[in-house]
N, C-alpha and C positions, 0 to 999 in steps of 0.2 A: 673396404671394397670387396664384396663377395664375388666368387667366381661362379661358373655355371653349375658346379656341384654343390653350391651353397656352403663350401668350406672356406674359412678365412684365407685370403691370399697371403702367401709368405711375404714377410717384410721386404726382402731383397727384390722380389718380383714387383711388388707395389711401387717401390722406389724407382725401379727401372721404368715402369709404365708411366709414372708421374713425370719423370724427366723427359721421356719421349713426347708425351702429350704437351708439356710446357714448351718444348723446343718447336713442336709443330705449330703451336699458337703464335710463338715469336715469328716464325716464318710467315704465317698467314697475315700478321699485322704489319711487319716491317718490310718483307720482301714482296708478297703478293698484294699488299695494301687492301686486304679483304678479311678483316677480323670476323670470327664466327661466334665469339662469346663476349659477354660484358666484362668490364674491368673487375667487378666484384667476384665473378666466377674465376677469373684468372688469379686474382689475389688468394682465393680459397685454395686453389691448387698449390700455389707457392707456400701458403701457410701449412698445408697438410704435409708437404715435402719437408719443410723446415722442422716440423714436429717429429717426423720419423727419423730424420738425420740427427736430431738432438738426442732422441732416445736411443739411437744406434750409431754412435759417432764413428765406429769402424767402417760403416757403409758410406760415409761422407767422402766425396771426391772433389778435387779442385775444379773439375769441369761441370759440376752440378749447377743448374740455374739459380740455386740459392746462394752461390758463392760469387755472384757478380759484384756485390758491394761488401767490402770487408776491410779490416785493418784500420789503424789509426791514421791521422793526417800525417803526410810526409813533409819533411823539412826541405827537400830538394828533389830534383829529377836527375838520375844518373845519365851520363853521356853514353850513347850507343853509336858505334861505327857501322855504317852501312857496307855490307859486303860488295854490293854494286851501287854506285852513286845514284841518288835520286835527282835526276837532272831537271832543269827548267826547260821551258819550251820557247822557241822563237815565235815572234808575233807577226801576224799579218793584219792589215786594217782595210784592205780592199781586194777586189777580184784580181787586179794586176799583180799584187803581192802573191796571191794564191797560185796564179798561173806561172809566175816566175819560179816558185818552189816546185811546182809540178814539172817544169822543164828541167830543173836540176836533178830531180828524181829520175826522170826519163834518161838523162844523159849518163847517169851512173849505171842504171839497170840495162841500158842498151835495148836489145830486142825483147827483153822480158817485159811483159805487160803487167803494170801495177794496178791493182784495185785498191780502194781506199775505204776505211771505216771512219765514219763521222759520229761524234757524240757530243753531248753538252759538256762544257767546261765548268764544272761545279765550283762555285765561289766559297771555298771552305778552307780547311786545314789538311794538308797532305799527310798521309799516315802509311806506315809499313806494318803489315801484320804477318807474323811468322807462326806457322803451324808445324808441329812435329808429330808425325803419326796421327794426323787429324785433329790434334788438340792445340788450342791457342797457347803459345808460350811467351810471346812478347809483342808489344806494340810500341812503335817509336815514331816520333815526329820527323819531318824532313830535315829540319834544322838548316844547315848551310849546304845540304846535298850530300856531303861526305859523312857527316855525323849528326845525330839528333838527340832528342831526350827520350828516355824510357818512361812511357806513360801507361804501362801495362795495367796497373791497378785501376786507373781511371777508364781505360777503354773497355775493360771487362764489364763496366756498368752500362755500356751502350747495348741495348738488346737487339739492335740491328746488326751487331757483330756476333756471329756464332762462336761459342766457346769450343764447339766440336763441329767439324765439317760434316755435312749431310751426305756421307758416303760410307759404304762398308769396306772399301779398298782405298784408303787414303795413301798419298805418297809419303815417303819417309820425311820429306821436308817440302814445304810450299810457302813461298812468300807472295802475298797479294798486296798490292798497293791501291790506295783509293783516297777518298776525301771525306773527312768528318764535316758535317754541315748541320745547319738548323733550319727547319722550315719557317717560312714567313709568319705563319699563324703562331707557332711556338715562340718565335722571336718577340712577337707582340705580347703574348701571354707572359713571357719572362720579364719584359720591360715593365708591363703593368704591375706585376708582382713586386719588382724591385722598387718602383716608385711608391707603391703602397707601403713598403717596409722602410721608406726613407732613404733608399739607396739610389745611386745614379744609374740611369739606363745605359745600355750599350748603344753604340753609334749605328751599327749594322749587324746583320746576321753572322757575317764572317767573324767579326770581332767577338761577338757573343759566343760563337762556337769555339773559337780559339781560347778565349778566357775561361770558358766552362771546362774545356778539356784539360787545361793546365792548372786546375784547382788543386791545392795541396790536400784537400779533404775529398776523397772519392764520393762521399755522400752528396756533396754539392753537385758534382758532375752528374750523378745519377738522377738528380731532381730536374735537370735541364732538358731531358728528352732529346738528346743528340741523335743524329742518324748517320749512316755511312753508305756511300756508293763505292763499289769496286770499279776501278778503271784501268789498272795497269798490271802487267805481269812482272813479277820480280825474279824469282828463280824456283827451280824444282829439282828434287833429288829422289830417286827411287820411285818414279812414276812416269806415265806417258806425258810427253810434251804436247803443247798446243800449236798446231801448224799455222793458225791464223789468229789475229787479234779478235775478230768477231766471234770466232769459235771459243776463245778464252773467256769472253764476256758471257757467252751462253753457258759455259761450264761453271762460271762463278755463280750464276743464278741457281743452277742445280745444286751447288755446294752449300747454298743457304745465304748468299749475299744478294743485296739489292743492287741493281744496275739501272742507270738512268734510262727512262723510256724514250728519251730523245737520242736515238741512234739509228744509223742507216749505213748500209754497205753499197758503194757505187763502183762502176767499172773504170772510170777515168776522171782526170782532174777537172774536166769541163762540168761533169756532174757534181763535183764538189762545190764549184762556184755557183752552180744553179741552186743547190740546197742552201748555201750560204745566203743567197739573195732571198730565197723563199722563206727562210727562218727569220729574216730581219724584222724586228718589231714584235716578235712573239715572246720575248723573254719575260715580259711583265706578267704574262698569263700563267706562268708556272708557279707551283707551290713553294719553290725554293729559288734562291738567287743563283744565276749563272753569269759567267764572264765571257760570253760568246760560245764558240764551238771549238772542238779539236778534231783535226783530220790526221789519220795515221795510215801509213802504208799497211795494208791488211796482212800480207804474207810475212811471217816472222823470218823466213829465209831471206826475203828481200830486205827486211829491216837489218839483218846481220850484214848484208852486202853494203848497204848504205852507211852503216856505222854511226858515229857521233863525234861531235867536237868536245872540247873540255866543258862546255856549258849546256849543250842541248843535243838531242838526237836529230840526225838529218832526215829521219823518216816520219817526223811528226811536226805539225804546225798548229799554233793557236790561231783560230780565226775570230778576230775581235772586230767589233764595230766601232767606228771613230767616235771618240769622246771629245769633250770640250776641255782642252789642256793648253797650258802655256808654260814657258820656262822663265824663271826669275831667280833672284838671289835673296837669301835670308839675311836681313840687316841686323835683327835683334829678336829677342824673345820677351814677351810679356806674359804675366800669369793672371788669368781671370778666375774668380771664385764663383762657383755655381750655387744654386739655391740649397743644395745639400752639403755645401762646404767643399766640394771637390775642386782641386786645383787643376785647371786645364792650361797647358802651354799653348800659346798662340804665336805664330811666326809673323813678325813684321817684315814685309817684303819690299823690294824695289817695285814700285807701281808697274803693273802690266795690264794691257787691255785684253779682256777675255769675255766672250759671250755678250758683247755690247756694253760692258761696264769695266771700269778701272778697278783692279784688285790690289789692295795694299796689305792685306793680312790673310792668313789661312790657318786652320786648326791643325794641331799636331796630335790631338786626341788625348794622349797620356804619355807617361815617360817610358812605358814599355814599347810603345810605337816609335818613340825617338830612338831607342836602343836598336829596334829592329831595322829602322831605316839607316842607322849610323849617321844621322844628320848632326851638323854643327853650325854655329853661327858663321856666316860667310860662305856656306856651301851654295852651289848652283843646283836648283831643284825644279821638279815638274809639279805643277799644281793642277787640280782638276775640279771642274764644277759638274758633278753628276746630278742630273735631274734639276738643274737650276738651284741647288741648295748651296749652303755655305761652302766655299772652296776648301780643299784639303791638300796637304802635301802628300804625294804618292810615291816619289822616289828621288834619290840624289843622282844627278848626272855628272857632277864634278865636285870632288872633295877639295874645296879651296879653303875651308875654315879650319881653325885650330882650337876654338873655344868650345868646350863641351857644354851641353845643356843639362843642368842638374836641377833637381827639385828644390824649391825654396825651403828654408828652415822655419821661416815665419810667414804667417798669412799676410798677403799684401793688403788686405782690407782692415784687419783688426790687430795684426801683429802677434796673434796667439800662436803657439807651436803647431807645426804641421806634422802629421804622422801618416804612415802607410798602414792600411788595414791588412791584417793577416789574411792571406788567401785571395787578395784582390789587387788589381793593378793601380787603383787610384790612390793619390795622396790627398789628404783631407785636413781642413782646418778643424782643430779640436774644440773650438769655442762654440757652443750651441747658441750663444747670443751674438754671434758675428753678424754685423749689419747685412752682409751679403746673403745670409741664410734666413734672416728674420721673416721675410714675407712668406717664404715657403714653409717655415716652421709654424707660423700662425695659421696658414691655410690647412696644413696637415692636422694640426691640433683641433681645429674646429670642424673638420670634415665629418661626413656621415659615420665613417668607421672609427673616428676618433671620439671626441666628446659631443659631436653632433649639435653644434651651435647654429641653428638655422638663422640665416640672415647675416652671418659673419663671413661673407664671401670675398671674392677678389676685389670688388669695387670698394668695399669698406676697408679692407686691409691696405690697399694702395694709398688711401688717405690717412690711415692711422700709423702705419709702420714708419719708424724712424722719427715720428713727431710725438704724438701723445703716447704711443706704445713702443717701448724699447725692448720688451721681453714678453714671453707668454703670460707671465704672472700679471702684467699690466692690464690684461683683458678684464681681470676681476676688480680693477680699480676705476673702470670707466663709469662716468656719471651721465645723466641725461643731458646735462649741459654740453658735455664733450661730444655726444652724438648729434645734437642739434646743430652743431657747427659744420657737420658733414653735408655734402650735396645730397639732395633728395630725401633728407631726414626731417620728419615732422614728429609731433608728440606721439602719435599712435605707433609709428614705426620704431621710434626710439624706445618706447615702453616695451614693445614686443621683443626687441633684441635684448634688452636688459633682463626680461623674464627668461629668455632662452639661456642667457649666461648663468642665471641663478639655477635653472634646472640642470645645467651641465655639471654643477658641483656634486650632484647626487649619483652620477654615473659610476659604474663599477671600476675597481682598481685595474682590471685587465684592459679596459678601454682607455684609461688614463695612461697606462704603460705604453700602449700602442700610439696614443696621441703625442707622447713625448718625443717620438721619432728616434728611439734608441737604435743605433746601427745594428743590423742583423736580426732585429726583433719585429716580426710581423704579427698578425692577429693571433695566430695559433700559439706562437711562442709566448706572447703576452698572456694568453689564457693559462698556459702551462705554468708560468712564473707566478701569476696571481693565485692560482689554485694551490700551488705548493707552499707559498709563504703566508698567504692569507692577508698580509698587510704590508705596506710599503716600507716601514721601518725595518722589518725583518729582512726584506730583500736588499735594502741599501747596506745593511751591516754584514751581508754574506760575502765571502771571498770567492774567487773563481773556482777553487777546488770544490767548494760546497755546491756551486751552481752546476758544475760539470757532472755531479752525481745525480742530477735530476734527469729522469728519462726524457729523451728527445732533445736534450740540451747538450750540444757537443762542445769541444774545447774552444772553438772560434767564437761561438755565441757567448759562452761563459766569460771569456776574456773581454769581449766587447761590452757586455752588461756591467762587469766589474769596473772596467776603465771609465765607462760613462758616469756611473754614480760616484766615482772617486774624484771627479773634477770639482773644483771649488765653485765654479759657476752653476753647476747642476745642483749642488747642495744648497746654494743660495736660492735657486729657483724652487726647489722642493719646499724649503722653509717658507717662502712667500705663498706657495699654493696651499700649504698647511694653514697658514695664517688666514688665507682667504676663505677657508672652510670647505675645501674639497674633500670628498670621500676618499680615504686612503686604504679602505679595506674591501675585500672581495665578497660579493653577495651572490648566492647561487640563484640562477633563474629557474623557474619551475619548468621541468621537462615533461613533454606530453607522453602519455603512456600508450597512445595509439592515435589513429587518424584515418580520415576517409581515403587517404592515398597510401595506406600502409602496404608495403611490399612492392610498390610500383617503382620503376626505374626511369628517370628522365635524362635526356641529353639536350643541351641548349646550343643553338647556333645562330649567329647574327646578333644584332643589337636590339634590346627591348627599349621601348620609349618611356613606359610608365614606371620602370624600376630597373635597378642594376641587376646584373647576373647574380652577384653575391646575394642580393635581397631575394631574388627569385629562388635561388637554391636554399636559402635559409627558410623560406616559407614552405617549400615542399618537405623539407626535413621536419618542420614543426608538425606537418600532417602525416608523418610516417614514411615518406618516400625517400629515395636516394637520387643523387645526381652523379652521372659518370661522364667521362670524356670521349667515349667512342660508341658508335652505333653497332648493335648486333641484333640478331633475330629475337633475342630475349629482352630488348629495350621496349618499355611500355609506350613511351611518348617521346617524340622529338619536337621541341618547341622552336619554331622558326621565326626569328626576328628580321630586322632590316639587314640587307647585305649578307645573307647567309653563306656559309662555306659548303664544302663538299658533303658534310654530314646530312644535309637536306636531301641531296640526290641519293645518298646511301640509304636513307630511310625509305624512300620510294622504291628503290631496288629490292629491299628486303621485305617490303610490305608492312613497315612499322608505321603506326598512326602518327601523323604530324598535326601540330596545333599552331595556329597563328596566335598573336598576343591576346587577342580578344577571347578566343576559345580557351586559352590557358587561364586567363583571369576568371572566366566562368567556372572552370574546373576547381579553382581555389575557393570559390565562394561557398559558404556553408549551405 
């Protein structure tokens, strides 16, 4: 980077400038929600800074933007005691509850007039951030309120959390509390990615955020695009205090933190109830999940007068909207096996009438949720039907039970061993030929991104699985006579499917690896493994240490691949596929040297009808263009499909050309 005198910029000065520039872009993206550069440009800045710091290691500092992800996977999270407890909030469910709380506040304050600050109650994971002299030194979860887990290495990966406060005069110590959450769009993207990689999706954004933050490998957390909203004051030393809560939130914004846009300061409790009613029904329109609103007495002097109970502050109240809940007793626990082999605990309940139907069972999601709830067989619990979906247990109201709920050691379907994946909350059946997993395994194997067996869809799988087909290898033993026994199959259709099955034998090794549904192995990892080993035999005979030495393959993926191919059932499957004549070697596709779209940058939003987003991105790459995830002034085109997101509005605002699907296809045409 030359300076105005055309002399080379000294390395320390360039490093300082790069760090400031990157922090500025982080703020524009995560706090202001107004990015001004494309992802590729941002990546180039990071890469340049990494290069300079590698060449000059003495200039590297812990607060550099390059140091967000680092270190090996941790085996556990250390316990952290909160200096001031992280209390929960009392709940209200109607205007009468809110007015009663307001009267209690008025009774304590007397003639002092209270104003109130209202904000969205983010449905995420509570977090305490500690800064010393402006630098992030620790991040801890709420835990039980008195102590939590040290997740510093993971929260450093969240770019919405500044490593350095945006001020030249930071206090000696500042604790800021807030919520780690995941936007709905990112939740959908994460779940689609997990399903594509043969993993179980998360139930909701909160569980996804919680599970992502508590990953033992920070690199997994970094890939999940978590966000953070500051919402509460913790403590301060050696700096000016904040007289009001609303003033504290404004200061947080200036320091580099995002704060929910759903916030308002009002002069009395009647205005609180008015805003509560005004906001009713608006939660679904937000980009993130919330659990109602929170009202707080705005003056921090008044907060000190009101004080707190052992569980919650008297100066704050959660303003929730009535849900569909009922109370019942857990009679027993049964275990269901999902299509990916995940063991899900399901509570058998004393039948209870809720939302017009009788409920006799409810999901407990996973064993980490059971531990969080502290639930046992025999306990009295609250169940909820949110959005008319499958009911779930949300809390224990009376601990009457004594029998703990433990994961089964054997799969309830096939009696194979059950194991917990490293870094994940789910327990899973280890048998890839488990009947409960067969249909999903067949569908994934034949999918477009797998071996792409056109015509081998859900309707066909439903008729074949568990009957004529008991494993993936049985696909290659199907005869015309077998197919003609199926509904809607005649000679021509049967011949076409058999032809597609034959064609699938010639697909590349990377596609076969992805099609097998190896845990932790997506399309990119499959390509990396195939490129490194060249053939399946070499991969199967490698150990986890060899796998871990491959670039981009970490210890969790290495162990998962090694464990998968060490199973007797998998070895038998590979032998059958080899006998069937499948290609077990990687062949290189011809790569284009240029294209009509060379140098262009595309962003996709909404759903395309004639192709998947993956196919669209692959096509523009073949023609020399790139696909990015965010819109900036340097974006060439934004392709707008059905039900587009905010990216379409962003493109119009920045003057970026938008294309509907028809115009996009014309652009692709030679």
